[in-house]
MARKE-924017 format. One record per residue (C-alpha): residue number from 0; residue in one letter; y, x negated, z negated. Coordinates in steps of 0.5 Angstrom, whole numbers, m for minus. Each point is the difference from the previous one (the first is absolute). Example, Ala and Ser with C-alpha at 12.3 -4.5 7.8 and 13.67 -1.06 7.14 Angstrom:
milum resi = 0 resn = A v = m9 u = m25 w = m16
milum resi = 1 resn = S v = 7 u = m2 w = 2
***
This chain:
milum resi = 0 resn = M v = m35 u = m64 w = 0
milum resi = 1 resn = I v = m2 u = 8 w = m2
milum resi = 2 resn = Q v = m2 u = 1 w = m7
milum resi = 3 resn = R v = m6 u = 4 w = m2
milum resi = 4 resn = G v = 4 u = 5 w = m6
milum resi = 5 resn = I v = m34 u = 41 w = 28
milum resi = 6 resn = L v = m2 u = 5 w = m5
milum resi = 7 resn = A v = m3 u = 0 w = 6
milum resi = 8 resn = A v = m8 u = m1 w = m3
milum resi = 9 resn = S v = m2 u = 3 w = 8
milum resi = 10 resn = F v = 4 u = m1 w = 6
milum resi = 11 resn = V v = 2 u = 7 w = 0
milum resi = 12 resn = V v = 8 u = 1 w = m3
milum resi = 13 resn = L v = 0 u = 8 w = m4
milum resi = 14 resn = I v = 7 u = 1 w = 3
milum resi = 15 resn = A v = 4 u = 2 w = m7
milum resi = 16 resn = G v = m3 u = m5 w = m4
milum resi = 17 resn = A v = m4 u = 1 w = m7
milum resi = 18 resn = A v = 5 u = 5 w = m3
milum resi = 19 resn = H v = 0 u = 5 w = 6
milum resi = 20 resn = A v = m5 u = 5 w = 1
milum resi = 21 resn = A v = 1 u = m1 w = 7
milum resi = 22 resn = S v = m7 u = 2 w = 5
milum resi = 23 resn = T v = 3 u = m4 w = 6
milum resi = 24 resn = T v = m3 u = m7 w = 2
milum resi = 25 resn = I v = 1 u = m5 w = 5
milum resi = 26 resn = P v = m5 u = m4 w = 1
milum resi = 27 resn = N v = 2 u = m7 w = 2
milum resi = 28 resn = L v = 7 u = 1 w = m3
milum resi = 29 resn = L v = 3 u = m7 w = m1
milum resi = 30 resn = T v = 7 u = 2 w = m4
milum resi = 31 resn = L v = 4 u = m6 w = 2
milum resi = 32 resn = D v = 8 u = 0 w = m3
milum resi = 33 resn = T v = 4 u = m5 w = 3
milum resi = 34 resn = H v = 5 u = m2 w = m4
milum resi = 35 resn = M v = m1 u = 0 w = m8
milum resi = 36 resn = D v = 6 u = m4 w = m4
milum resi = 37 resn = T v = m5 u = 1 w = m7
milum resi = 38 resn = P v = m1 u = m7 w = 0
milum resi = 39 resn = M v = 7 u = 0 w = m3
milum resi = 40 resn = D v = m4 u = 2 w = m7
milum resi = 41 resn = F v = m6 u = m5 w = 0
milum resi = 42 resn = A v = 4 u = m4 w = m4
milum resi = 43 resn = R v = 3 u = 5 w = m5
milum resi = 44 resn = P v = m2 u = m1 w = m7
milum resi = 45 resn = G v = m5 u = 4 w = m2
milum resi = 46 resn = W v = m1 u = 4 w = 7
milum resi = 47 resn = D v = m7 u = 0 w = 3
milum resi = 48 resn = I v = m2 u = 4 w = 6
milum resi = 49 resn = M v = m7 u = 2 w = m4
milum resi = 50 resn = D v = 4 u = 5 w = m4
milum resi = 51 resn = R v = 3 u = 6 w = 2
milum resi = 52 resn = H v = 8 u = 0 w = 0
milum resi = 53 resn = A v = 4 u = 6 w = 1
milum resi = 54 resn = Y v = 7 u = 0 w = 4
milum resi = 55 resn = A v = 4 u = 3 w = m4
milum resi = 56 resn = E v = m2 u = m5 w = m6
milum resi = 57 resn = D v = 0 u = m6 w = 4
milum resi = 58 resn = L v = 3 u = 1 w = 6
milum resi = 59 resn = S v = m7 u = m3 w = 3
milum resi = 60 resn = Q v = m3 u = 3 w = 6
milum resi = 61 resn = V v = m7 u = m3 w = 2
milum resi = 62 resn = D v = m5 u = m2 w = m5
milum resi = 63 resn = Y v = m8 u = 1 w = 2
milum resi = 64 resn = P v = m2 u = 6 w = m4
milum resi = 65 resn = R v = 6 u = 3 w = 4
milum resi = 66 resn = M v = m2 u = m3 w = 7
milum resi = 67 resn = V v = m7 u = 3 w = m2
milum resi = 68 resn = E v = 3 u = 6 w = m2
milum resi = 69 resn = G v = 4 u = 0 w = 6
milum resi = 70 resn = G v = m6 u = m1 w = 5
milum resi = 71 resn = L v = 4 u = m8 w = 2
milum resi = 72 resn = T v = m4 u = m4 w = 3
milum resi = 73 resn = G v = 4 u = m6 w = 0
milum resi = 74 resn = G v = 6 u = m3 w = 3
milum resi = 75 resn = F v = 4 u = m5 w = 1
milum resi = 76 resn = F v = 4 u = m2 w = m7
milum resi = 77 resn = A v = 6 u = m4 w = 2
milum resi = 78 resn = V v = 3 u = m7 w = m3
milum resi = 79 resn = Y v = 8 u = 2 w = 1
milum resi = 80 resn = T v = 5 u = m5 w = m2
milum resi = 81 resn = P v = 7 u = 4 w = m1
milum resi = 82 resn = Q v = 5 u = m4 w = 5
milum resi = 83 resn = G v = 4 u = m5 w = m4
milum resi = 84 resn = P v = 5 u = m7 w = 2
milum resi = 85 resn = R v = m1 u = m3 w = 7
milum resi = 86 resn = T v = m1 u = m7 w = m3
milum resi = 87 resn = P v = m5 u = m5 w = m1
milum resi = 88 resn = E v = 0 u = 2 w = m6
milum resi = 89 resn = G v = 0 u = 7 w = 0
milum resi = 90 resn = F v = m6 u = m1 w = 5
milum resi = 91 resn = I v = m4 u = m4 w = m5
milum resi = 92 resn = A v = 0 u = 5 w = m5
milum resi = 93 resn = A v = m1 u = 5 w = 4
milum resi = 94 resn = R v = m6 u = m3 w = 3
milum resi = 95 resn = D v = m2 u = m2 w = m7
milum resi = 96 resn = A v = 1 u = 8 w = m2
milum resi = 97 resn = A v = m5 u = 2 w = 7
milum resi = 98 resn = L v = m5 u = m5 w = m1
milum resi = 99 resn = L v = m1 u = 2 w = m8
milum resi = 100 resn = R v = 0 u = 8 w = 2
milum resi = 101 resn = A v = m6 u = m2 w = 6
milum resi = 102 resn = V v = m3 u = m3 w = m6
milum resi = 103 resn = E v = 1 u = 6 w = m5
milum resi = 104 resn = I v = m4 u = 4 w = 6
milum resi = 105 resn = R v = m6 u = m5 w = 0
milum resi = 106 resn = E v = 0 u = 0 w = m8
milum resi = 107 resn = M v = m1 u = 7 w = 0
milum resi = 108 resn = V v = m5 u = 1 w = 4
milum resi = 109 resn = A v = m4 u = m6 w = m3
milum resi = 110 resn = K v = 1 u = 3 w = m6
milum resi = 111 resn = H v = m3 u = 7 w = 1
milum resi = 112 resn = S v = m4 u = m2 w = 6
milum resi = 113 resn = D v = m6 u = 5 w = 0
milum resi = 114 resn = K v = 6 u = 5 w = 1
milum resi = 115 resn = F v = 4 u = m3 w = 6
milum resi = 116 resn = E v = 0 u = m5 w = 5
milum resi = 117 resn = L v = 4 u = m4 w = 4
milum resi = 118 resn = A v = m1 u = 2 w = 8
milum resi = 119 resn = Y v = 2 u = m7 w = 5
milum resi = 120 resn = R v = m2 u = 4 w = 6
milum resi = 121 resn = A v = 0 u = 7 w = 3
milum resi = 122 resn = D v = m7 u = 0 w = m1
milum resi = 123 resn = D v = m1 u = m2 w = m7
milum resi = 124 resn = A v = 3 u = 8 w = m2
milum resi = 125 resn = E v = m6 u = 4 w = 3
milum resi = 126 resn = R v = m5 u = m5 w = m5
milum resi = 127 resn = I v = 5 u = 0 w = m6
milum resi = 128 resn = A v = 1 u = 7 w = 0
milum resi = 129 resn = K v = m9 u = 2 w = 1
milum resi = 130 resn = S v = 0 u = m6 w = m6
milum resi = 131 resn = G v = 4 u = 5 w = m3
milum resi = 132 resn = K v = 6 u = m3 w = m3
milum resi = 133 resn = R v = 8 u = 0 w = 2
milum resi = 134 resn = I v = 2 u = m4 w = 7
milum resi = 135 resn = V v = 6 u = m5 w = m2
milum resi = 136 resn = F v = 4 u = m3 w = 6
milum resi = 137 resn = M v = 5 u = m4 w = 0
milum resi = 138 resn = S v = 7 u = 1 w = 3
milum resi = 139 resn = I v = 7 u = m3 w = 0
milum resi = 140 resn = E v = 7 u = 4 w = m1
milum resi = 141 resn = N v = 5 u = m4 w = 1
milum resi = 142 resn = S v = m1 u = m7 w = 3
milum resi = 143 resn = Y v = 6 u = m4 w = m3
milum resi = 144 resn = P v = m5 u = m3 w = m4
milum resi = 145 resn = I v = m2 u = m4 w = 6
milum resi = 146 resn = G v = 6 u = m3 w = 0
milum resi = 147 resn = K v = 1 u = m4 w = 6
milum resi = 148 resn = D v = m7 u = m3 w = 0
milum resi = 149 resn = L v = m5 u = 4 w = 5
milum resi = 150 resn = T v = m5 u = m4 w = m3
milum resi = 151 resn = L v = 0 u = 5 w = m7
milum resi = 152 resn = L v = m2 u = 5 w = 4
milum resi = 153 resn = S v = m7 u = m4 w = 1
milum resi = 154 resn = T v = 0 u = m1 w = m7
milum resi = 155 resn = F v = 0 u = 8 w = m1
milum resi = 156 resn = Y v = m5 u = 1 w = 5
milum resi = 157 resn = T v = m4 u = m5 w = m4
milum resi = 158 resn = L v = 0 u = 5 w = m6
milum resi = 159 resn = G v = m1 u = 6 w = 4
milum resi = 160 resn = V v = 6 u = 3 w = 3
milum resi = 161 resn = R v = m1 u = 4 w = 6
milum resi = 162 resn = M v = 7 u = 4 w = 1
milum resi = 163 resn = A v = 6 u = m3 w = m1
milum resi = 164 resn = G v = 9 u = 3 w = 2
milum resi = 165 resn = P v = 6 u = m5 w = 1
milum resi = 166 resn = V v = 4 u = 3 w = m5
milum resi = 167 resn = H v = 2 u = 6 w = m5
milum resi = 168 resn = F v = 6 u = 3 w = m2
milum resi = 169 resn = T v = 5 u = m6 w = 2
milum resi = 170 resn = N v = m1 u = m4 w = 7
milum resi = 171 resn = N v = m2 u = m8 w = m2
milum resi = 172 resn = D v = m1 u = m5 w = 4
milum resi = 173 resn = L v = m6 u = 3 w = 4
milum resi = 174 resn = A v = 3 u = 7 w = 2
milum resi = 175 resn = D v = 5 u = 6 w = m1
milum resi = 176 resn = S v = m1 u = 5 w = m4
milum resi = 177 resn = A v = 1 u = 7 w = 1
milum resi = 178 resn = T v = 4 u = 1 w = m7
milum resi = 179 resn = D v = 4 u = m6 w = 0
milum resi = 180 resn = P v = 7 u = 3 w = m2
milum resi = 181 resn = K v = 2 u = m6 w = 3
milum resi = 182 resn = G v = m2 u = 2 w = 8
milum resi = 183 resn = L v = m4 u = m4 w = 5
milum resi = 184 resn = E v = m1 u = m8 w = m1
milum resi = 185 resn = W v = m4 u = m1 w = 6
milum resi = 186 resn = H v = 0 u = 5 w = 4
milum resi = 187 resn = G v = m7 u = m1 w = m1
milum resi = 188 resn = L v = m5 u = m4 w = m2
milum resi = 189 resn = S v = 3 u = m7 w = m1
milum resi = 190 resn = P v = m3 u = m6 w = 3
milum resi = 191 resn = L v = m4 u = m2 w = m6
milum resi = 192 resn = G v = m2 u = 8 w = 0
milum resi = 193 resn = K v = m3 u = m1 w = 8
milum resi = 194 resn = Q v = m4 u = m5 w = m3
milum resi = 195 resn = F v = m2 u = 3 w = m6
milum resi = 196 resn = V v = m4 u = 6 w = 4
milum resi = 197 resn = A v = m3 u = m5 w = 4
milum resi = 198 resn = E v = m3 u = m3 w = m5
milum resi = 199 resn = E v = m2 u = 6 w = m3
milum resi = 200 resn = N v = m4 u = 1 w = 6
milum resi = 201 resn = R v = m3 u = m7 w = 0
milum resi = 202 resn = L v = m3 u = 2 w = m6
milum resi = 203 resn = G v = m2 u = 6 w = 1
milum resi = 204 resn = I v = 5 u = 3 w = m5
milum resi = 205 resn = I v = 3 u = 8 w = 1
milum resi = 206 resn = P v = 7 u = 0 w = 1
milum resi = 207 resn = D v = 4 u = 6 w = m4
milum resi = 208 resn = A v = 6 u = 2 w = 3
milum resi = 209 resn = S v = 2 u = 5 w = m5
milum resi = 210 resn = H v = 7 u = m2 w = m4
milum resi = 211 resn = A v = 2 u = m3 w = 6
milum resi = 212 resn = S v = 6 u = 1 w = 6
milum resi = 213 resn = D v = m2 u = 4 w = 6
milum resi = 214 resn = D v = 2 u = m6 w = 3
milum resi = 215 resn = V v = m5 u = m4 w = m3
milum resi = 216 resn = F v = m5 u = 5 w = 0
milum resi = 217 resn = D v = 1 u = 0 w = 8
milum resi = 218 resn = Q v = m1 u = m8 w = 0
milum resi = 219 resn = M v = m6 u = 1 w = m4
milum resi = 220 resn = L v = m3 u = 5 w = 5
milum resi = 221 resn = E v = 2 u = m4 w = 5
milum resi = 222 resn = L v = m2 u = m8 w = m2
milum resi = 223 resn = S v = m7 u = 2 w = m4
milum resi = 224 resn = K v = m6 u = m1 w = 4
milum resi = 225 resn = T v = m4 u = 6 w = m4
milum resi = 226 resn = P v = 2 u = 6 w = m3
milum resi = 227 resn = I v = 5 u = 1 w = m5
milum resi = 228 resn = I v = 2 u = 4 w = m6
milum resi = 229 resn = L v = 4 u = 4 w = m3
milum resi = 230 resn = S v = m3 u = m1 w = m8
milum resi = 231 resn = H v = 4 u = 6 w = m5
milum resi = 232 resn = S v = 5 u = 4 w = 6
milum resi = 233 resn = G v = 2 u = 6 w = 1
milum resi = 234 resn = A v = 3 u = 5 w = 7
milum resi = 235 resn = R v = 7 u = m1 w = 1
milum resi = 236 resn = D v = 0 u = 6 w = 4
milum resi = 237 resn = V v = m3 u = 4 w = m6
milum resi = 238 resn = F v = 6 u = m4 w = m5
milum resi = 239 resn = N v = 6 u = m3 w = 3
milum resi = 240 resn = H v = m2 u = m7 w = m4
milum resi = 241 resn = P v = 0 u = m8 w = 2
milum resi = 242 resn = R v = m6 u = m1 w = m3
milum resi = 243 resn = N v = m3 u = 5 w = 4
milum resi = 244 resn = M v = m2 u = m1 w = 8
milum resi = 245 resn = N v = 2 u = 5 w = 5
milum resi = 246 resn = D v = m4 u = 3 w = 5
milum resi = 247 resn = A v = 2 u = m4 w = 6
milum resi = 248 resn = R v = m3 u = m6 w = m3
milum resi = 249 resn = L v = m6 u = 3 w = m3
milum resi = 250 resn = V v = m2 u = 3 w = 6
milum resi = 251 resn = K v = 1 u = m9 w = 2
milum resi = 252 resn = L v = m4 u = m1 w = m6
milum resi = 253 resn = A v = m6 u = 4 w = 2
milum resi = 254 resn = A v = 0 u = m2 w = 7
milum resi = 255 resn = K v = 0 u = m7 w = m2
milum resi = 256 resn = G v = m6 u = 2 w = m4
milum resi = 257 resn = G v = 4 u = m1 w = m7
milum resi = 258 resn = V v = 0 u = 5 w = m7
milum resi = 259 resn = I v = 5 u = 2 w = m4
milum resi = 260 resn = Q v = m3 u = 2 w = m8
milum resi = 261 resn = I v = 5 u = 6 w = m3
milum resi = 262 resn = N v = 3 u = m1 w = m6
milum resi = 263 resn = S v = 1 u = 4 w = m6
milum resi = 264 resn = L v = 7 u = m3 w = m3
milum resi = 265 resn = S v = 4 u = 6 w = m1
milum resi = 266 resn = D v = 7 u = m3 w = 2
milum resi = 267 resn = Y v = m3 u = 0 w = 7
milum resi = 268 resn = M v = m2 u = 7 w = 1
milum resi = 269 resn = I v = 6 u = 4 w = m3
milum resi = 270 resn = K v = 7 u = m1 w = m1
milum resi = 271 resn = V v = 2 u = m3 w = m7
milum resi = 272 resn = P v = 6 u = 0 w = m1
milum resi = 273 resn = E v = 4 u = m6 w = m5
milum resi = 274 resn = N v = 0 u = 2 w = m7
milum resi = 275 resn = P v = 4 u = m6 w = m3
milum resi = 276 resn = E v = 0 u = 2 w = m8
milum resi = 277 resn = R v = m8 u = 0 w = 2
milum resi = 278 resn = D v = m1 u = m6 w = 3
milum resi = 279 resn = A v = 5 u = m4 w = m7
milum resi = 280 resn = A v = m4 u = 3 w = m5
milum resi = 281 resn = L v = m6 u = m3 w = 3
milum resi = 282 resn = K v = 4 u = m6 w = 1
milum resi = 283 resn = A v = 2 u = 0 w = m7
milum resi = 284 resn = L v = m7 u = 2 w = m3
milum resi = 285 resn = T v = m3 u = m6 w = 4
milum resi = 286 resn = D v = 6 u = m4 w = m3
milum resi = 287 resn = K v = m3 u = 2 w = m7
milum resi = 288 resn = L v = m7 u = m1 w = 1
milum resi = 289 resn = G v = m2 u = m5 w = 6
milum resi = 290 resn = P v = m4 u = 1 w = 5
milum resi = 291 resn = M v = m7 u = 4 w = 1
milum resi = 292 resn = H v = m3 u = m6 w = 1
milum resi = 293 resn = A v = 1 u = m4 w = m5
milum resi = 294 resn = M v = m2 u = 6 w = m6
milum resi = 295 resn = N v = m6 u = 2 w = m3
milum resi = 296 resn = E v = m3 u = 7 w = 0
milum resi = 297 resn = P v = 4 u = 2 w = m6
milum resi = 298 resn = Q v = 6 u = m2 w = 4
milum resi = 299 resn = V v = m2 u = 2 w = 6
milum resi = 300 resn = K v = m1 u = 8 w = m4
milum resi = 301 resn = A v = 7 u = 0 w = m4
milum resi = 302 resn = Y v = 4 u = m3 w = 7
milum resi = 303 resn = V v = m3 u = 6 w = 4
milum resi = 304 resn = A v = 1 u = 5 w = m6
milum resi = 305 resn = Q v = 7 u = m2 w = 0
milum resi = 306 resn = R v = 1 u = 0 w = 9
milum resi = 307 resn = H v = m3 u = 7 w = m1
milum resi = 308 resn = I v = 6 u = 2 w = m4
milum resi = 309 resn = I v = 5 u = m3 w = 6
milum resi = 310 resn = E v = m4 u = 3 w = 6
milum resi = 311 resn = A v = 0 u = 7 w = m4
milum resi = 312 resn = K v = 8 u = m1 w = m1
milum resi = 313 resn = Y v = 1 u = m2 w = 6
milum resi = 314 resn = P v = m4 u = 3 w = 5
milum resi = 315 resn = I v = m1 u = m1 w = 7
milum resi = 316 resn = P v = m5 u = 2 w = 6
milum resi = 317 resn = R v = m6 u = m2 w = 2
milum resi = 318 resn = A v = m5 u = 0 w = 6
milum resi = 319 resn = T v = m6 u = 5 w = m1
milum resi = 320 resn = F v = m7 u = m1 w = 3
milum resi = 321 resn = D v = 2 u = 5 w = 5
milum resi = 322 resn = D v = 5 u = m5 w = 2
milum resi = 323 resn = F v = m4 u = m5 w = 1
milum resi = 324 resn = M v = m5 u = 3 w = 3
milum resi = 325 resn = G v = 6 u = 2 w = 5
milum resi = 326 resn = H v = 0 u = m6 w = 2
milum resi = 327 resn = V v = m7 u = m2 w = 1
milum resi = 328 resn = L v = m1 u = 7 w = 4
milum resi = 329 resn = H v = 5 u = m2 w = 5
milum resi = 330 resn = A v = m2 u = m7 w = 1
milum resi = 331 resn = L v = m7 u = 2 w = 2
milum resi = 332 resn = K v = 3 u = 6 w = 5
milum resi = 333 resn = L v = 4 u = m6 w = 3
milum resi = 334 resn = I v = m5 u = m6 w = 0
milum resi = 335 resn = G v = m7 u = 3 w = m2
milum resi = 336 resn = P v = m5 u = m1 w = m4
milum resi = 337 resn = D v = m1 u = m8 w = 2
milum resi = 338 resn = H v = 6 u = m2 w = m2
milum resi = 339 resn = V v = 3 u = 3 w = m7
milum resi = 340 resn = G v = m3 u = m2 w = m6
milum resi = 341 resn = I v = 1 u = 0 w = m8
milum resi = 342 resn = G v = 5 u = m5 w = m4
milum resi = 343 resn = L v = 3 u = 4 w = m6
milum resi = 344 resn = D v = 4 u = m6 w = m3
milum resi = 345 resn = W v = m3 u = 1 w = m7
milum resi = 346 resn = D v = 3 u = m4 w = m6
milum resi = 347 resn = G v = 6 u = m2 w = 5
milum resi = 348 resn = G v = 4 u = 7 w = 0
milum resi = 349 resn = G v = m6 u = 4 w = 3
milum resi = 350 resn = G v = m1 u = 7 w = m3
milum resi = 351 resn = V v = 2 u = 8 w = 2
milum resi = 352 resn = T v = m1 u = 6 w = m4
milum resi = 353 resn = G v = m6 u = 2 w = 1
milum resi = 354 resn = M v = m3 u = m6 w = 1
milum resi = 355 resn = E v = 2 u = m5 w = m6
milum resi = 356 resn = D v = m5 u = m6 w = 0
milum resi = 357 resn = V v = m7 u = m2 w = 3
milum resi = 358 resn = A v = m4 u = 6 w = m3
milum resi = 359 resn = S v = 4 u = 5 w = 5
milum resi = 360 resn = V v = m2 u = m4 w = 7
milum resi = 361 resn = H v = m6 u = 5 w = 1
milum resi = 362 resn = K v = 5 u = 6 w = 2
milum resi = 363 resn = I v = 2 u = m4 w = 6
milum resi = 364 resn = T v = m7 u = 1 w = 3
milum resi = 365 resn = E v = 0 u = 7 w = m2
milum resi = 366 resn = R v = 6 u = 2 w = 2
milum resi = 367 resn = L v = m2 u = m4 w = 7
milum resi = 368 resn = L v = m7 u = 3 w = 0
milum resi = 369 resn = A v = 5 u = 7 w = m1
milum resi = 370 resn = E v = 4 u = m2 w = 6
milum resi = 371 resn = G v = m7 u = m1 w = 5
milum resi = 372 resn = Y v = 0 u = m7 w = 0
milum resi = 373 resn = K v = m7 u = m2 w = 0
milum resi = 374 resn = P v = m5 u = m4 w = m4
milum resi = 375 resn = D v = 1 u = m6 w = 6
milum resi = 376 resn = D v = 8 u = 1 w = 0
milum resi = 377 resn = I v = 0 u = 0 w = m8
milum resi = 378 resn = R v = m4 u = m7 w = 1
milum resi = 379 resn = K v = 4 u = m4 w = 5
milum resi = 380 resn = I v = 7 u = 2 w = m5
milum resi = 381 resn = W v = m3 u = m2 w = m6
milum resi = 382 resn = G v = m3 u = m7 w = 1
milum resi = 383 resn = G v = m3 u = 0 w = 7
milum resi = 384 resn = N v = 7 u = m2 w = 3
milum resi = 385 resn = V v = 2 u = m4 w = m4
milum resi = 386 resn = L v = m8 u = m5 w = 1
milum resi = 387 resn = R v = 1 u = 2 w = 7
milum resi = 388 resn = L v = 7 u = m5 w = 0
milum resi = 389 resn = L v = m4 u = m5 w = m6
milum resi = 390 resn = R v = m5 u = 0 w = 6
milum resi = 391 resn = A v = 5 u = m2 w = 6
milum resi = 392 resn = A v = 3 u = m5 w = m4
milum resi = 393 resn = E v = m6 u = m4 w = m2
milum resi = 394 resn = A v = m2 u = 1 w = 7
milum resi = 395 resn = D v = 6 u = m4 w = 2
milum resi = 396 resn = A v = 1 u = m4 w = m5
milum resi = 397 resn = G v = 0 u = m8 w = 2
milum resi = 398 resn = R v = 2 u = 2 w = 7
***
């Protein structure tokens, strides 16, 4: 049992947001980020998406005022569930947690219906933006909550989910992960995972291969009747990390009409050496104060202040905005603006020096303009491509 416990006055988006005196505008620009873990904050005691938060104070990266400031029209808010035991009890707990997270997203939208609106179809995006509201699509990161019951995918579709990936950091009953330290289990999708992709196609859900192994990517690309997406990944030929995708596969992705949405998680862009002392100190802090999601705002700020002391004592290198743009520009040169987008992994580890939160995403548009990309290219990169994939999924649904 589950227990209960954009500024776009017109459809013209100011590139740099309200707080940035930029003179450049791109008419009809929808800016959609395909991976935001922000729903994890919705249940925080005292946390409200309508308040302007500061990353340096509470580690949150997305709220309504900062979306307005950065010029973000909306995007995909993730129903994320950490991988747990692959047992009947584990599946039930994961199912209930994911359903509750989906309800929390819907409740946030209902509570602030003058500022946000759920989108169910690709065509909803333009209509919502024209109304002056932020666009809320829903996605699933890690389909572990499906367990062995694929009918649950239909339940999540009804709740609003329009993009879903089978796996996260470790293997599950659907697929192999790109990062499981135990290595490959299925050498791609499991038999159930192959049915999962077929069910996504039947319902009209975009298949997402981020976090999946190379074999899973290859099989999803082959099996899916509609183009697939990498909702938050990078270019492996820029930085060699298993969470990134190599050039040969990116070319195959584009040939099938798919899209890579570039991530901003530092570990996937630069070499970050292990720092056991830092890890131990951060674990001790969490053991002492408890998980952040259960803290109220004063407790969170106290936790973050102590965390900053540890980070200053044990510093590690961090990727920069230029590192992030290196992945974006590499992908654009390789497969073109029809197959590249933005999925920054906000509130899930994303953010780089120079782009710490959603208030800074206007910098991406400014850099693309400086690199010579035209407004039509930028419209595709910032939202047009993912909406094209959703339209393809909608058109094929039920066949």
